C-alpha positions in Angstrom: 127.0 126.1 147.4 129.4 124.3 149.6 132.5 122.7 148.0 131.9 119.3 146.4 133.6 116.4 148.1 133.7 112.6 147.4 130.8 111.9 149.8 128.4 114.6 148.7 125.6 113.2 150.9 127.3 115.0 153.9 127.0 118.4 152.2 124.3 121.0 152.0 123.1 122.7 148.9 123.2 125.9 150.8 125.7 126.6 153.6 124.6 127.1 157.1 122.0 124.4 157.2 121.4 121.6 159.7 119.5 118.4 159.6 116.5 119.9 161.3 116.3 122.9 159.0 116.0 121.6 155.4 113.3 121.8 152.8 114.3 118.6 151.0 117.1 117.4 148.7 118.5 118.1 145.3 118.9 114.8 143.6 120.7 113.9 140.4 121.7 110.7 138.7 123.2 109.2 135.6 122.8 105.7 134.1 125.2 104.1 131.6 125.0 100.7 129.8 124.4 97.9 132.3 122.8 94.5 132.7 121.2 92.8 135.7 118.7 90.0 136.2 115.3 91.2 137.5 115.4 88.7 140.4 118.8 90.1 141.4 117.5 93.7 141.3 114.5 92.8 143.4 116.8 91.2 146.1 119.1 94.3 146.1 116.1 96.6 146.4 114.7 94.6 149.3 118.1 94.6 151.1 118.1 98.4 151.1 114.5 98.8 152.0 113.2 100.0 148.6 109.7 98.6 147.9 109.5 96.1 145.0 106.8 98.2 143.4 109.5 100.4 142.0 111.2 97.5 140.1 109.8 97.3 136.6 107.5 94.4 135.7 109.1 91.3 134.2 110.1 91.6 130.6 107.6 90.2 128.1 109.3 87.9 125.6 107.4 89.5 122.8 108.8 92.9 123.8 112.3 91.5 123.9 111.8 90.0 120.5 110.6 93.3 118.9 113.4 95.2 120.5 116.1 92.8 119.4 114.9 92.5 115.8 114.5 96.3 115.6 118.2 96.8 116.3 119.7 94.6 113.5 119.0 96.9 110.6 121.5 99.3 109.0 123.8 99.9 106.1 125.4 96.7 104.6 127.7 98.5 102.2 127.9 101.7 100.3 129.8 103.2 97.5 129.4 106.0 94.9 126.8 104.0 92.9 125.0 101.7 95.2 123.9 101.6 98.9 122.6 98.4 100.4 120.5 98.7 103.6 119.1 96.0 105.8 115.5 96.6 107.1 113.2 94.6 109.3 109.6 94.5 108.3 106.8 92.9 110.3 104.4 90.8 108.1 102.3 89.0 110.7 101.3 89.6 114.3 98.9 86.9 115.4 97.8 85.3 118.6 100.2 82.4 118.1 103.2 84.0 116.4 104.9 87.1 115.0 106.8 87.0 111.7 109.3 89.6 110.5 111.2 89.6 107.3 114.8 90.8 106.8 114.8 92.9 103.7 117.7 94.2 101.7 117.0 97.5 100.0 119.4 98.4 97.1 119.6 102.1 96.3 121.0 102.4 92.8 122.1 106.0 92.5 123.4 105.6 89.0 120.2 104.3 87.5 118.0 106.0 90.0 116.3 102.8 91.1 115.2 101.0 94.3 115.2 97.2 94.5 114.1 95.0 97.4 115.0 91.4 98.3 113.9 89.2 101.1 117.1 87.6 102.6 115.9 86.3 105.9 112.9 85.4 108.1 112.4 85.6 111.8 109.6 83.9 113.6 108.6 84.4 117.3 106.4 81.7 118.9 104.4 83.4 121.7 103.4 80.3 123.6 107.0 79.1 124.1 108.8 82.4 123.8 111.2 81.0 121.2 112.7 82.7 118.2 113.5 80.9 115.0 115.5 82.4 112.1 116.0 81.4 108.5 118.8 82.9 106.4 118.1 82.9 102.7 121.5 84.4 101.8 124.9 84.4 103.6 124.8 88.1 104.1 121.7 87.7 106.3 123.5 85.4 108.8 125.4 88.0 110.8 122.3 90.1 111.3 120.2 87.1 112.3 122.9 85.9 114.7 122.9 89.3 116.3 119.1 89.2 116.6 119.3 85.9 118.6 122.0 87.2 120.9 120.1 90.4 121.6 116.9 88.5 122.2 118.6 86.4 124.8 119.9 89.5 126.5 116.7 91.5 126.4 114.6 88.6 127.5 116.6 87.8 130.6 118.3 91.0 131.7 117.2 94.4 132.7 119.3 97.1 131.0 119.9 100.8 131.6 116.4 101.8 130.5 114.9 99.7 133.3 117.1 101.2 135.9 116.4 104.7 134.7 112.6 103.9 134.8 112.9 102.6 138.4 114.6 105.8 139.6 112.2 108.1 137.8 109.1 106.3 139.1 110.5 106.4 142.6 111.3 110.1 142.3 107.8 110.7 141.0 106.4 109.1 144.2 108.7 111.5 146.1 106.9 114.4 144.4 110.0 115.4 142.5 110.2 118.7 140.6 112.8 119.4 138.0 115.0 122.3 138.9 117.1 122.3 135.7 115.7 122.9 132.2 117.1 119.6 131.0 115.5 117.8 133.9 118.8 116.3 135.1 118.4 117.7 138.7 115.4 117.2 140.8 114.1 118.5 144.2 112.3 116.2 146.6 110.6 117.3 149.9 112.3 116.2 153.1 109.5 113.9 154.0 110.7 111.5 151.3 114.3 111.3 152.4 114.0 107.7 153.4 113.2 106.7 149.9 116.0 108.9 148.5 118.5 107.2 150.8 117.2 103.8 149.9 117.6 104.7 146.2 121.1 105.9 146.8 122.0 102.7 148.6 120.6 100.6 145.8 122.6 102.5 143.2 125.8 101.8 145.3 125.1 98.1 145.3 124.5 97.7 141.5 127.2 95.9 139.6 129.9 98.0 138.0 130.0 101.8 138.0 127.2 102.3 135.4 124.9 104.2 137.7 125.6 107.2 139.8 123.3 109.1 142.2 123.9 112.0 144.6 121.7 114.1 146.8 122.3 117.4 148.7 120.0 118.9 151.3 118.4 122.3 150.6 118.3 124.7 153.5 114.9 126.2 154.5 115.5 129.8 153.4 113.2 132.3 151.7 115.4 132.5 148.6 115.2 128.7 148.2 111.5 128.7 148.7 111.0 131.3 146.0 113.2 129.3 143.6 111.2 126.1 144.3 107.9 127.8 143.8 109.0 129.1 140.4 110.2 125.6 139.5 106.9 124.1 140.7 104.9 126.5 138.5 107.1 125.4 135.5 106.5 121.8 136.5 102.7 122.4 136.5 102.8 124.0 133.1 104.8 121.1 131.7 102.5 118.5 133.2 99.3 120.2 132.0 100.8 120.6 128.5 101.6 116.9 128.4 98.1 115.9 129.6 96.6 118.2 126.9 98.7 116.5 124.2 97.6 113.1 125.5 94.0 114.2 125.0 94.6 115.2 121.4 95.8 118.8 121.7 98.5 120.3 119.5 101.8 119.6 121.4 103.6 122.5 119.8 100.9 125.0 120.6 100.5 123.8 124.2 104.2 123.7 124.9 104.8 127.4 124.1 102.2 128.7 126.6 104.1 130.6 129.3 101.3 131.1 131.9 98.9 128.6 133.4 96.0 130.9 132.5 96.9 130.9 128.7 97.6 127.1 128.8 94.3 126.4 130.5 92.5 128.4 127.8 94.2 126.3 125.1 93.5 123.2 127.1 89.8 124.1 127.1 89.9 124.6 123.3 91.3 121.1 122.9 88.6 119.6 125.1 85.8 121.4 123.2 87.1 120.2 119.9 87.7 116.6 121.0 85.1 114.1 119.7 87.0 110.9 119.9 88.9 109.9 123.1 89.1 106.6 124.9 87.6 106.3 128.3 90.9 104.9 129.6 92.9 108.0 128.3 90.4 110.5 129.7 90.3 108.7 133.1 94.1 108.6 133.2 94.1 112.4 132.5 91.7 113.0 135.3 93.8 110.9 137.7 97.0 112.8 136.7 95.3 116.1 137.3 94.1 114.9 140.7 97.7 113.9 141.6 99.1 117.2 140.3 96.6 119.1 142.5 97.7 117.1 145.5 101.4 117.7 144.7 100.7 121.5 144.5 98.9 121.4 147.9 101.9 119.5 149.4 104.4 122.1 148.1 102.0 124.9 149.2 102.4 123.7 152.7 106.1 123.0 152.4 106.9 126.5 151.0 104.3 128.3 153.1 103.1 129.9 149.9 99.6 130.7 148.5 99.1 128.5 145.4 95.3 128.5 145.6 94.9 129.8 142.1 97.1 127.0 140.7 95.1 124.4 142.6 91.8 126.0 141.5 92.8 126.0 137.8 93.9 122.4 137.9 90.6 121.5 139.5 88.7 123.3 136.7 90.7 121.4 134.1 89.9 118.1 135.8 86.2 118.9 135.8 86.4 119.9 132.1 87.9 116.6 131.2 85.1 114.8 133.1 82.5 116.9 131.2 84.3 116.2 127.9 84.3 112.4 128.7 80.6 112.4 129.5 79.8 114.4 126.3 81.8 112.1 124.1 80.4 109.0 125.7 76.9 110.2 125.3 77.4 111.2 121.6 79.0 107.8 120.9 76.2 106.0 122.7 78.4 104.6 125.4 76.9 104.7 128.9 
């Protein structure tokens, strides 16, 4: 590795490289608390040449309401004998409105009792996107005020989660593969460098210093190719495991499989035992496996490696999901 400098984009992950001799880039980023209006984010993305498709969809008021009201609970007070806790409980979710109650739970340790009291009410009107609150006691007022403040924030502003999602979706389109166990560092093939540069430019234009992103080219050498093939195989294992879990498999069992062969066997067991699965979920799994096979083929060409057995296994899994979908649909009488 070359020495790190302030402008890391001018460095190479491996010394001795040049712009014409790179496999791709190592990319890493971090996102802290931030706020930005969606329209402002769209403008910034367009200014740096990043397609608007990467900007998350507009926030639904109902999602902002649920998020805001979910964050106002917590301990009111606590001592050796009694602990009072605020909880939010949804009592109605209808086409016109959503109603949540603010409940105070009193844990009486001395008498070993639990008591509950409704101290506030929060109503969301779907048509107008408005939130109304009613405090039945004074102690409910701070929490209800916080709910209104958070609702205004979450309704109008994108926060760190949205920026993190934008970057991850863009990296996914760049066929990113994690190269660190925690997933904090990714590799993207050289063909997607324009998108990586646009992402990096966007990050630099975001307000404050809440988001950081860096990328370093990786030189086309055999050692790097071997490392990337190993990481790609780990990536395939992880993706197949997640797809198996999505189809009803045991996530703990699937996640401990160390080879694609053993994972595929467990995946097949999951499919044979599955009798209830939505058509949407199954089709999504088929699409994901199709995309995964295409990604392996792209890396096979990039790394000049033979990954035919990996592609073949993924294709078999895709066909098995299709067979399972047809079987379940027939059994349930769905054409």
